[in-house]
C-alpha positions as CSV (number, residue, x, y, z in Angstrom):
1,A,11.9,-8.2,-7.1
2,I,12.0,-10.5,-4.4
3,G,10.4,-7.5,-2.0
4,R,7.6,-7.2,-4.6
5,L,6.8,-11.0,-4.5
6,A,7.1,-11.2,-0.6
7,S,4.9,-8.4,-0.4
8,G,2.3,-9.6,-3.0
9,L,2.6,-13.2,-1.3
10,A,2.2,-11.4,2.5
11,H,-0.9,-9.3,1.0
12,D,-2.7,-12.7,-0.2
13,L,-1.8,-14.6,2.8
14,N,-3.1,-11.8,5.0
15,N,-6.5,-12.0,2.9
16,Y,-6.6,-15.5,3.2
17,L,-6.3,-15.3,6.9
18,G,-8.8,-12.7,7.1
19,V,-11.5,-15.1,5.6
20,I,-10.5,-17.9,8.2
21,T,-10.6,-15.4,11.1
22,G,-14.1,-13.9,10.0
23,Q,-15.5,-17.4,9.4
24,A,-14.2,-18.6,12.9
25,E,-15.4,-15.4,14.6
26,M,-18.9,-15.8,13.0
27,V,-19.2,-19.3,14.5
28,Q,-17.8,-18.6,17.7
29,R,-20.6,-15.8,17.8
30,D,-23.2,-18.2,17.1
31,L,-22.5,-21.0,19.3
32,P,-24.1,-21.4,22.5
33,A,-22.3,-20.6,25.9
34,G,-20.2,-23.3,27.0
35,D,-20.1,-25.1,23.5
36,P,-16.7,-26.9,23.1
37,V,-16.6,-26.0,19.6
38,G,-15.7,-22.2,20.8
39,R,-12.5,-23.3,22.3
40,R,-11.4,-24.9,18.7
41,M,-12.6,-21.8,17.0
42,E,-10.4,-19.6,19.9
43,V,-7.1,-22.1,18.4
44,I,-8.0,-21.2,15.3
45,L,-8.3,-17.5,15.6
46,S,-5.1,-17.4,17.9
47,T,-3.3,-19.6,15.2
48,A,-4.5,-17.1,12.1
49,W,-3.0,-14.1,14.4
50,K,0.1,-15.7,14.9
51,S,0.3,-16.4,11.2
52,S,-0.4,-12.9,10.5
53,D,2.0,-11.7,12.9
54,L,4.7,-13.9,11.1
55,I,4.2,-12.5,7.8
56,R,4.4,-9.0,9.1
57,R,7.9,-9.8,11.0
58,V,9.2,-11.5,7.8
59,L,8.4,-8.5,5.8
60,A,9.8,-5.9,8.4
61,F,13.0,-8.1,8.8
62,G,13.5,-8.1,5.1
63,R,13.0,-4.3,5.0
64,R,15.0,-3.9,8.2
65,Q,12.4,-1.7,9.0
66,G,13.3,0.1,12.2
67,A,10.6,0.4,15.5
68,R,8.4,3.0,15.3
69,S,8.5,5.3,18.5
70,E,6.0,6.9,20.5
71,V,4.6,7.7,23.9
72,I,3.0,4.4,25.2
73,D,0.2,4.4,28.2
74,L,1.5,1.4,29.3
75,A,-0.6,0.8,32.1
76,R,-3.6,1.1,29.6
77,L,-2.1,-1.3,27.6
78,L,-1.7,-3.7,30.2
79,A,-5.1,-3.4,31.3
80,E,-6.3,-4.4,27.7
81,L,-3.9,-7.5,27.6
82,P,-6.3,-10.0,29.6
83,E,-9.1,-9.7,26.9
84,S,-6.5,-9.6,23.8
85,A,-4.8,-12.3,25.6
86,R,-7.9,-14.5,26.5
87,P,-7.3,-16.7,23.4
88,L,-3.8,-17.6,24.1
89,L,-4.4,-18.7,27.4
90,D,-5.8,-22.0,28.6
91,D,-8.6,-22.0,31.1
92,E,-5.8,-23.6,33.4
93,V,-3.4,-20.5,32.8
94,R,-4.0,-17.3,35.3
95,L,-2.9,-14.3,33.9
96,D,-2.3,-11.7,37.0
97,L,-1.3,-8.0,36.5
98,R,0.4,-6.1,39.2
99,V,0.5,-2.4,37.7
100,E,1.7,0.7,40.0
101,E,-0.9,3.3,40.3
102,G,0.4,6.4,38.3
103,L,2.7,4.4,36.3
104,W,4.6,6.7,34.3
105,P,4.3,6.7,30.3
106,I,7.2,5.1,28.3
107,E,8.5,5.6,24.9
108,G,8.5,2.8,22.4
109,D,6.9,1.0,19.5
110,P,3.5,-0.2,20.8
111,T,3.1,-2.5,17.9
112,H,6.6,-4.4,19.1
113,L,5.3,-4.3,22.9
114,R,2.1,-6.0,22.2
115,Q,4.0,-8.6,20.1
116,A,6.3,-9.3,22.8
117,F,3.5,-9.7,25.2
118,V,1.5,-11.8,22.7
119,H,4.9,-14.1,22.3
120,L,5.6,-13.9,26.1
121,L,2.4,-15.4,26.7
122,A,2.1,-18.3,24.2
123,N,5.2,-19.3,25.3
124,A,4.2,-19.4,28.8
125,R,1.1,-21.2,28.1
126,E,3.5,-24.0,26.2
127,A,6.0,-24.1,29.4
128,M,2.8,-24.6,31.7
129,P,0.6,-27.5,29.7
130,L,-1.0,-28.6,33.2
131,G,-1.6,-24.9,34.3
132,G,-0.2,-21.8,35.8
133,A,0.1,-18.4,36.3
134,V,1.9,-15.6,34.2
135,T,2.3,-12.7,36.0
136,I,3.2,-9.3,34.9
137,E,4.5,-6.4,36.8
138,A,4.8,-2.6,36.2
139,E,6.4,-0.1,38.4
140,N,8.1,3.2,38.5
141,R,11.6,3.6,39.6
142,A,13.7,6.7,39.8
143,L,17.4,5.9,39.4
144,P,20.7,7.6,39.4
145,A,20.5,7.5,35.3
146,G,16.8,8.9,35.3
147,D,13.3,7.9,35.8
148,R,12.6,4.7,34.3
149,V,9.8,2.0,34.5
150,L,10.4,-1.7,35.6
151,L,8.6,-4.2,33.5
152,A,8.8,-8.1,34.6
153,V,7.1,-11.0,33.1
154,A,7.4,-14.3,35.3
155,D,5.7,-17.6,34.8
156,S,5.5,-20.7,36.7
157,G,6.6,-23.0,33.7
158,H,9.5,-25.1,33.5
159,G,11.9,-22.0,32.7
160,I,14.3,-21.8,29.4
161,P,17.1,-24.3,29.5
162,E,20.5,-22.4,30.2
163,A,21.8,-24.1,26.9
164,I,19.2,-21.8,24.9
165,R,19.0,-18.9,26.7
166,D,21.6,-16.8,24.4
167,Q,19.5,-17.4,21.2
168,V,16.2,-16.3,22.7
169,F,15.9,-12.9,21.1
170,D,17.1,-14.2,17.7
171,P,14.8,-13.6,14.7
172,F,12.5,-16.6,14.7
173,F,14.3,-18.7,17.2
174,T,12.0,-21.3,18.2
175,T,12.1,-24.0,21.2
176,Q,9.8,-26.3,19.4
177,E,11.7,-29.2,18.5
178,E,13.9,-28.8,22.0
179,M,10.8,-29.4,23.5
180,G,9.6,-32.3,21.8
181,K,6.9,-30.8,19.3
């Protein structure tokens, strides 16, 4: 019964978020270039997408859904990242991609990987209120245990305090209170 209630609630909330994002996209489309309202629409869209993502995560957590594993062209996924991440990053935050030519495919859940990048970029933006750079590197590595793809993400922000590093992979963990927000 709780699962059905949660599913129904999630469906309704996603419908409301769909209206919000649709209206914000129409306003944004009709604005002249450089209009400051455009940036506000990006914030609304980004927040709506985060809310929709949170709803999916809550449902997946409640159902204990496993990851869907498939072959991922990581180079292509990363090439699409600057456009999809644009609403997440302020004008002062630069995204620097360093992807090795001929990057090997990887196996995993592309939705979870995209979500991880969204969260990393959103957190990086929060850690760099005065601007900075986010660097994502991907390269092939031949190791004794087999061929691997190294994926590294770094930003020029203040870093994660040691006291909370063990918690960063807990579902729904946030540093909002710790950072005074």
